[in-house]
VEXMAR-950710 format. One record per atom (N, C-alpha, C): chain; atom name; x, y, z; residue in one letter. Coordinates in Angstrom, 2 decimals, always signed. Last residue first. Layout:
N
chain; atom; c1; c2; c3; res
A; CA; X; Y; Z; A
...
REM end
This chain:
121
chain; atom; c1; c2; c3; res
A; N; +33.35; -9.78; -20.86; L
A; CA; +33.43; -8.38; -20.68; L
A; C; +34.04; -7.64; -22.56; L
A; N; +32.55; -12.40; -19.83; H
A; CA; +32.67; -11.54; -20.99; H
A; C; +32.87; -10.74; -20.53; H
A; N; +31.41; -13.46; -17.83; A
A; CA; +32.83; -13.87; -17.84; A
A; C; +33.61; -13.36; -19.38; A
A; N; +29.86; -12.73; -14.63; L
A; CA; +29.99; -11.78; -16.14; L
A; C; +31.17; -13.09; -15.83; L
A; N; +28.32; -13.58; -12.52; A
A; CA; +28.12; -14.40; -13.63; A
A; C; +28.64; -14.10; -14.52; A
A; N; +29.06; -11.96; -10.11; K
A; CA; +28.80; -12.98; -10.54; K
A; C; +29.72; -14.39; -11.54; K
A; N; +28.69; -8.64; -10.49; C
A; CA; +28.41; -9.75; -11.30; C
A; C; +29.54; -10.60; -10.98; C
A; N; +31.09; -6.96; -8.35; E
A; CA; +29.04; -8.01; -7.94; E
A; C; +29.20; -9.25; -8.91; E
A; N; +32.38; -6.14; -9.91; G
A; CA; +32.66; -7.19; -8.68; G
A; C; +31.56; -8.17; -8.40; G
A; N; +31.48; -3.81; -11.30; L
A; CA; +31.48; -5.22; -11.82; L
A; C; +31.90; -6.48; -10.47; L
A; N; +31.10; -1.92; -9.31; V
A; CA; +29.97; -2.73; -9.40; V
A; C; +30.81; -3.95; -10.27; V
A; N; +33.91; -0.41; -10.24; E
A; CA; +33.46; -0.41; -8.70; E
A; C; +32.23; -1.61; -8.18; E
A; N; +33.55; -0.42; -12.92; A
A; CA; +34.99; -1.44; -11.99; A
A; C; +34.54; -1.74; -10.68; A
A; N; +32.06; +2.07; -13.89; L
A; CA; +31.73; +0.21; -13.79; L
A; C; +32.68; -0.66; -13.13; L
A; N; +33.62; +3.83; -12.72; R
A; CA; +32.50; +3.66; -12.23; R
A; C; +31.18; +2.30; -12.18; R
A; N; +35.43; +4.09; -14.41; G
A; CA; +35.90; +3.47; -13.14; G
A; C; +34.70; +3.30; -12.74; G
A; N; +33.99; +3.99; -16.56; A
A; CA; +34.43; +2.97; -16.59; A
A; C; +35.09; +2.95; -15.18; A
A; N; +33.31; +6.84; -16.38; G
A; CA; +32.07; +6.03; -16.40; G
A; C; +32.89; +4.42; -16.33; G
A; N; +36.22; +7.73; -16.13; E
A; CA; +34.85; +8.38; -15.07; E
A; C; +33.95; +7.07; -15.49; E
A; N; +37.32; +7.29; -18.87; A
A; CA; +37.63; +6.80; -17.38; A
A; C; +36.52; +7.22; -15.97; A
A; N; +34.64; +7.07; -21.77; G
A; CA; +35.71; +7.68; -20.53; G
A; C; +36.56; +6.57; -19.13; G
A; N; +32.70; +5.65; -23.16; I
A; CA; +32.30; +5.74; -21.96; I
A; C; +33.52; +6.41; -20.66; I
A; N; +31.82; +5.72; -25.59; E
A; CA; +32.78; +6.45; -25.56; E
A; C; +32.58; +6.22; -23.55; E
A; N; +31.94; +2.05; -27.90; N
A; CA; +31.64; +3.37; -26.58; N
A; C; +32.23; +4.81; -26.62; N
A; N; +32.93; +0.31; -28.65; G
A; CA; +32.66; +1.47; -29.44; G
A; C; +31.38; +2.51; -28.95; G
A; N; +32.40; -2.01; -26.42; G
A; CA; +32.57; -1.74; -27.15; G
A; C; +32.62; -0.56; -28.07; G
A; N; +30.07; -2.74; -24.15; L
A; CA; +29.99; -1.80; -24.65; L
A; C; +31.18; -1.13; -25.38; L
A; N; +28.86; -6.54; -23.43; A
A; CA; +29.73; -5.95; -24.49; A
A; C; +29.37; -4.51; -24.82; A
A; N; +28.82; -9.02; -21.52; L
A; CA; +28.25; -7.47; -21.18; L
A; C; +28.78; -7.01; -21.93; L
A; N; +27.53; -11.82; -20.26; H
A; CA; +28.50; -11.47; -21.30; H
A; C; +27.82; -9.99; -21.47; H
A; N; +26.49; -12.99; -17.48; A
A; CA; +27.67; -13.09; -18.03; A
A; C; +27.95; -12.14; -19.13; A
A; N; +23.89; -12.57; -15.66; L
A; CA; +24.79; -11.40; -16.86; L
A; C; +26.09; -12.40; -16.73; L
A; N; +22.38; -12.76; -13.13; A
A; CA; +22.56; -13.83; -13.96; A
A; C; +23.00; -12.96; -15.52; A
A; N; +22.05; -10.61; -11.42; T
A; CA; +22.65; -11.69; -11.51; T
A; C; +23.50; -12.60; -11.85; T
A; N; +21.76; -7.62; -11.92; C
A; CA; +21.48; -8.51; -12.92; C
A; C; +22.99; -9.71; -12.40; C
A; N; +22.40; -5.42; -9.70; E
A; CA; +20.61; -6.12; -9.91; E
A; C; +20.52; -7.26; -10.70; E
A; N; +24.05; -3.64; -11.17; G
A; CA; +23.66; -3.96; -9.19; G
A; C; +23.23; -5.24; -9.69; G
A; N; +23.88; -3.26; -13.58; L
A; CA; +25.00; -4.04; -13.38; L
A; C; +25.30; -4.11; -12.14; L
A; N; +21.50; -0.90; -13.21; V
A; CA; +21.34; -2.88; -14.12; V
A; C; +22.79; -3.33; -13.74; V
A; N; +21.98; +1.28; -12.30; Y
A; CA; +20.46; +0.07; -11.74; Y
A; C; +20.71; -0.82; -12.85; Y
A; N; +24.54; +1.83; -12.01; E
A; CA; +23.64; +2.36; -10.92; E
A; C; +21.99; +1.24; -11.05; E
A; N; +26.29; +0.88; -14.48; A
A; CA; +26.43; +0.73; -13.03; A
A; C; +24.70; +0.47; -12.28; A
A; N; +23.93; +2.40; -16.21; L
A; CA; +24.21; +0.96; -16.08; L
A; C; +24.71; +0.25; -14.60; L
A; N; +24.94; +5.12; -15.46; W
A; CA; +23.84; +4.31; -15.32; W
A; C; +23.46; +2.61; -15.09; W
A; N; +27.31; +5.34; -15.98; Q
A; CA; +26.62; +5.44; -14.69; Q
A; C; +25.82; +4.88; -14.47; Q
A; N; +27.38; +4.99; -18.58; A
A; CA; +27.99; +4.11; -17.74; A
A; C; +27.92; +4.10; -16.27; A
A; N; +26.11; +7.31; -19.28; D
A; CA; +25.46; +6.17; -19.68; D
A; C; +26.58; +5.57; -18.94; D
A; N; +28.35; +9.21; -18.89; S
A; CA; +27.22; +9.31; -17.77; S
A; C; +26.40; +8.05; -17.84; S
A; N; +29.77; +8.64; -20.64; S
A; CA; +30.58; +8.17; -19.42; S
A; C; +28.93; +8.35; -18.37; S
A; N; +28.32; +7.62; -23.44; D
A; CA; +28.91; +8.18; -23.22; D
A; C; +29.09; +7.58; -21.37; D
A; N; +27.48; +5.42; -26.46; M
A; CA; +26.93; +6.11; -24.82; M
A; C; +28.12; +6.23; -24.49; M
A; N; +27.04; +5.20; -28.97; G
A; CA; +26.72; +6.69; -28.43; G
A; C; +27.46; +6.88; -27.42; G
A; N; +27.02; +2.25; -29.26; N
A; CA; +25.61; +3.23; -29.36; N
A; C; +25.53; +4.76; -29.33; N
A; N; +28.99; +0.19; -29.51; N
A; CA; +28.41; +1.63; -30.70; N
A; C; +28.21; +2.09; -30.44; N
A; N; +27.03; -2.14; -27.45; G
A; CA; +28.20; -1.69; -27.98; G
A; C; +27.28; -1.03; -29.29; G
A; N; +25.57; -3.71; -25.79; L
A; CA; +24.91; -2.10; -25.90; L
A; C; +26.36; -1.38; -26.90; L
A; N; +24.38; -5.89; -25.17; D
A; CA; +25.16; -6.13; -26.34; D
A; C; +24.05; -4.56; -25.95; D
A; N; +24.30; -8.94; -22.37; L
A; CA; +23.66; -7.54; -22.84; L
A; C; +24.96; -7.14; -23.92; L
A; N; +22.80; -11.75; -20.91; H
A; CA; +23.58; -11.22; -22.30; H
A; C; +23.26; -9.78; -22.68; H
A; N; +21.07; -12.67; -18.64; A
A; CA; +22.11; -12.76; -19.31; A
A; C; +23.62; -12.23; -20.49; A
A; N; +18.61; -12.01; -17.32; L
A; CA; +19.22; -10.81; -18.16; L
A; C; +20.93; -11.41; -18.22; L
A; N; +16.73; -12.39; -14.69; A
A; CA; +16.87; -13.55; -15.66; A
A; C; +18.48; -13.22; -17.16; A
A; N; +16.16; -10.04; -14.06; K
A; CA; +16.55; -10.80; -13.43; K
A; C; +17.44; -11.95; -13.99; K
A; N; +15.45; -6.78; -15.22; C
A; CA; +15.30; -8.01; -15.74; C
A; C; +16.25; -9.03; -14.91; C
A; N; +15.69; -4.74; -13.95; E
A; CA; +14.49; -5.69; -13.21; E
A; C; +14.29; -7.50; -14.22; E
A; N; +17.28; -3.19; -14.56; G
A; CA; +17.55; -3.79; -13.89; G
A; C; +16.71; -4.65; -12.96; G
A; N; +16.50; -2.38; -16.74; L
A; CA; +16.74; -3.61; -17.34; L
A; C; +17.07; -4.34; -15.86; L
A; N; +15.03; -0.31; -16.70; V
A; CA; +14.31; -0.89; -16.56; V
A; C; +14.39; -1.81; -16.72; V
A; N; +17.26; +1.71; -16.38; E
A; CA; +16.06; +1.66; -15.22; E
A; C; +15.00; +1.09; -15.54; E
A; N; +18.42; +1.22; -18.95; A
A; CA; +19.66; +1.07; -17.61; A
A; C; +18.42; +0.94; -16.40; A
A; N; +16.72; +2.37; -20.80; L
A; CA; +16.76; +1.23; -20.70; L
A; C; +17.11; +0.70; -19.37; L
A; N; +17.27; +5.20; -20.19; R
A; CA; +15.73; +4.28; -19.37; R
A; C; +15.79; +3.11; -20.05; R
A; N; +19.51; +5.41; -20.46; G
A; CA; +19.34; +5.55; -18.63; G
A; C; +18.37; +5.28; -18.44; G
A; N; +20.05; +5.34; -23.57; A
A; CA; +20.63; +4.35; -22.41; A
A; C; +20.18; +4.72; -20.40; A
A; N; +18.41; +7.13; -24.38; G
A; CA; +18.22; +6.03; -24.43; G
A; C; +18.89; +5.26; -23.31; G
A; N; +19.96; +9.75; -23.44; E
A; CA; +18.58; +9.59; -22.78; E
A; C; +17.62; +7.83; -22.85; E
A; N; +22.57; +9.38; -24.42; A
A; CA; +22.21; +9.74; -22.86; A
A; C; +20.87; +8.68; -22.54; A
A; N; +21.94; +6.29; -27.34; G
A; CA; +22.26; +8.09; -26.51; G
A; C; +22.40; +7.63; -25.37; G
A; N; +21.76; +5.28; -29.27; I
A; CA; +20.31; +5.29; -28.57; I
A; C; +20.60; +6.50; -26.99; I
A; N; +21.80; +3.71; -32.07; E
A; CA; +22.86; +5.11; -31.61; E
A; C; +21.85; +6.38; -30.61; E
A; N; +23.82; +0.25; -32.89; N
A; CA; +22.35; +1.96; -32.40; N
A; C; +23.19; +3.17; -32.03; N
A; N; +25.70; -1.41; -32.42; G
A; CA; +25.03; -0.87; -33.55; G
A; C; +24.25; +0.12; -33.76; G
A; N; +23.01; -3.79; -29.96; G
A; CA; +24.38; -2.99; -30.79; G
A; C; +24.06; -2.51; -31.98; G
A; N; +20.95; -4.97; -28.85; L
A; CA; +21.07; -3.48; -29.18; L
A; C; +21.80; -2.56; -29.90; L
A; N; +20.44; -7.65; -27.48; A
A; CA; +21.17; -7.52; -28.15; A
A; C; +20.39; -6.13; -29.40; A
A; N; +19.28; -9.03; -25.01; L
A; CA; +19.19; -8.70; -25.53; L
A; C; +20.33; -8.05; -26.27; L
A; N; +18.60; -12.18; -23.36; H
A; CA; +19.63; -11.97; -24.11; H
A; C; +18.60; -10.37; -24.64; H
A; N; +16.41; -13.27; -21.93; A
A; CA; +17.87; -13.85; -20.80; A
A; C; +18.59; -12.98; -22.22; A
A; N; +13.11; -11.95; -19.93; L
A; CA; +14.57; -11.84; -20.95; L
A; C; +15.74; -12.15; -20.91; L
A; N; +10.99; -12.68; -18.09; A
A; CA; +12.65; -13.81; -18.75; A
A; C; +13.23; -13.53; -19.71; A
A; N; +9.73; -10.34; -18.18; T
A; CA; +10.70; -10.73; -16.72; T
A; C; +11.60; -11.97; -17.00; T
A; N; +8.99; -7.38; -19.77; C
A; CA; +10.04; -9.09; -19.71; C
A; C; +10.95; -9.76; -19.27; C
A; N; +7.97; -5.13; -18.77; E
A; CA; +7.27; -7.04; -18.99; E
A; C; +7.96; -7.93; -18.97; E
A; N; +10.19; -3.27; -19.53; G
A; CA; +9.36; -3.39; -18.25; G
A; C; +8.62; -4.35; -17.97; G
A; N; +10.61; -3.85; -22.46; L
A; CA; +11.13; -4.42; -21.37; L
A; C; +10.84; -4.07; -20.35; L
A; N; +7.55; -2.36; -24.24; V
A; CA; +8.54; -3.69; -23.96; V
A; C; +8.89; -4.52; -23.04; V
A; N; +7.69; +0.06; -23.12; Y
A; CA; +6.24; -0.51; -23.73; Y
A; C; +6.48; -2.10; -23.65; Y
A; N; +9.56; +1.91; -22.09; E
A; CA; +8.12; +1.42; -21.73; E
A; C; +7.55; +0.65; -21.41; E
A; N; +11.66; +0.60; -24.04; A
A; CA; +11.89; +0.65; -22.59; A
A; C; +11.03; +0.67; -21.13; A
A; N; +11.17; +0.92; -26.07; L
A; CA; +11.90; -0.10; -26.15; L
A; C; +11.56; -0.36; -24.92; L
A; N; +11.13; +4.37; -26.44; W
A; CA; +9.98; +3.31; -26.32; W
A; C; +9.76; +1.65; -26.11; W
A; N; +13.36; +4.98; -25.65; Q
A; CA; +12.98; +5.18; -24.62; Q
A; C; +11.65; +4.20; -24.80; Q
A; N; +14.64; +4.22; -28.29; A
A; CA; +14.78; +2.50; -26.90; A
A; C; +14.20; +3.32; -25.87; A
A; N; +13.45; +5.60; -29.91; D
A; CA; +13.16; +4.53; -29.61; D
A; C; +13.23; +3.27; -28.64; D
A; N; +14.66; +7.75; -28.66; S
A; CA; +13.62; +7.71; -28.63; S
A; C; +12.83; +6.43; -29.28; S
A; N; +17.80; +7.38; -29.37; S
A; CA; +17.59; +7.53; -28.57; S
A; C; +15.70; +7.58; -28.00; S
A; N; +17.21; +5.50; -32.45; D
A; CA; +17.70; +6.54; -32.32; D
A; C; +17.28; +6.25; -30.37; D
A; N; +18.32; +2.35; -34.84; M
A; CA; +17.29; +2.84; -33.40; M
A; C; +18.68; +3.74; -32.88; M
A; N; +19.24; +0.91; -36.98; G
A; CA; +19.07; +2.63; -36.59; G
A; C; +18.34; +3.05; -35.33; G
A; N; +19.54; -1.62; -36.09; N
A; CA; +17.97; -0.96; -36.76; N
A; C; +18.58; +0.12; -37.27; N
A; N; +21.67; -2.98; -34.82; N
A; CA; +22.09; -2.58; -35.90; N
A; C; +20.69; -2.33; -37.09; N
A; N; +19.85; -5.16; -32.82; G
A; CA; +20.99; -4.51; -33.44; G
A; C; +21.03; -4.27; -35.07; G
A; N; +17.99; -6.20; -31.89; L
A; CA; +17.31; -5.05; -32.48; L
A; C; +18.38; -4.42; -32.74; L
A; N; +16.61; -9.23; -30.34; D
A; CA; +17.64; -8.63; -31.04; D
A; C; +17.50; -8.31; -31.90; D
A; N; +15.80; -11.18; -27.41; L
A; CA; +15.46; -10.11; -28.56; L
A; C; +16.70; -9.42; -29.00; L
A; N; +14.69; -14.19; -25.96; H
A; CA; +15.96; -13.25; -27.04; H
A; C; +15.11; -11.98; -27.61; H
A; N; +12.40; -13.91; -24.27; A
A; CA; +13.51; -14.43; -23.80; A
A; C; +14.62; -14.54; -24.41; A
A; N; +9.27; -14.01; -23.41; L
A; CA; +10.13; -13.56; -24.57; L
A; C; +11.18; -13.86; -23.79; L
A; N; +7.31; -13.85; -22.19; A
A; CA; +7.62; -15.27; -22.14; A
A; C; +9.18; -15.21; -23.39; A
A; N; +6.03; -11.33; -21.69; K
A; CA; +6.82; -11.95; -20.29; K
A; C; +7.63; -13.40; -20.83; K
A; N; +4.51; -9.18; -23.09; C
A; CA; +5.52; -10.54; -23.93; C
A; C; +6.07; -11.11; -22.59; C
REM end
């Protein structure tokens, strides 16, 4: 799926194991992926962690929606570590409806300054 540019799987009842499968078998090969919408699922900590590891390699990623996914502060830290520092094209990041808390928000804030293209948070 090297040419896949837009993937919307929002509100599909996905859980952590689905997100891990998606990361391992689909997203790792999608070098042209620019838009990923997974909002309204329950990917949780394990799914978010695995997605974060893979999404850092998606250099074309401009739109990432992980809102309303049952994510917590550790998930925000995974995003900060693996995704935000690497995604130079990221212009839109949606994380609303999660419980990232002060610790997770603090870690995100540390790296958001590196996201020069980010226009919507």
